[in-house]
Every structure is written in structure tokens, then in C-alpha cells.
N, C-alpha and C positions, 0 to 999 in steps of 0.2 A: 028272812031278812027285813030288819027295816030302813024305811030311808035315808035315818042318823047313818046305816053300816053301807047302804049301798053310796051316798054322797062322801064317806069316806073312801072309801073303797076307790073310787076315782081317782079320789084324788090323791092316794098313794098308786095309781095308777098312772097319774099325770108325774107327779115328779119321779117319779121311775125312771119315766120314755123321755123327759123333760127335765133334769134336775138343775137348780136352783143355785148357784156359789154366790156369796157375798165378797165387794167387790174390796184391793184391799191395798191396791195402788196409792199411789198419790193421788186426792181428789179435783176434778173439776167436773163442770158439767160433759166437757170432750172426751175426757177420759171416762167419763163411764159410758156414755153414745160407742166409743170405741170401743171396751170392752163386751157389748151386751155383744157388737156388731162379728167380732172377735169368737163368742163365743157359742153362734150361730152359723156362721163359718164354719167352726168345730163340726156342727154338728147334721151340717151339712156333706161334708168331705167323709164323714163315717157314713150316714147315707149309702153315698157314692160309690164309697168301699165297699160295703157289705153288697147292695147291687152286683156291681165287678161280678166282686168275688162272690156271687150264686150262681155268678152265669148268668143275670139277668139283663147285663149291658154289656160291651164289647171294651173293650181296654181301653179304645181308641175317645169309644166315648165318652167313661168314666174321665179318661186324662183330658177333653175339652168342658167337661163341666166341672175338674177341679180347677182349671186353667180360668173360664168364667168365675168363678164365686171368687179365685183370688184378684180377679184381676176389678171386680165389688168390691172386696174388702180393701184393698191399694188405695181404688178411686175414695172409702168413705174414711179411710186414713188423711189423703189430701183435702177432701171438702172441709172436715173437722178441724184446720191446722196442723197436723199435729206428724209432715211429714220430717224427717232426718235433714237435719239441716247438714249444707257437705260442705 
């Protein structure tokens, strides 16, 4: 296997584990950053759910981790000035 083949295999693995999607919403730097934060949130929640499902962490631990991730996402929305006006 050549170095080029190894590099391509590594890129394929990374694209599978960390998929990238183009942003299609209304463009602004804030929206783009929030979209990246949202995708990261979804990826981390997926990991936590998988750990809980496989018995690696407790349901309570999974809940608390997801709750903290939600708080971080909510704070990022506020910091970016994207909070919904009530």
C-alpha cells in the first residue's frame, strides 16, 4: 500500500467519523459559527448516547453531560447575539 493510499484511507475514515455538511442557511458569520457549534453538540450528544447505551456510563451521567452540552450551546447562541426575541 502506497503512502497516497494510506493518506486516502485516513481521510475516508475521518470523513466517516466526522462528516461535514455545507451550510445552507442565511449567511452571517454568527450563523456559521452557531451552525458549527450545533453540529459539534449533535456529535457529542451522539457519543454520550452511545456510551450510555453500551453501559459505559450511567443514565444519570449521560443526562448530566447532555444537560451541560445544552447549556454550552445555549450560551453560544446568546454570545453570538442569536437569541430569539420574546
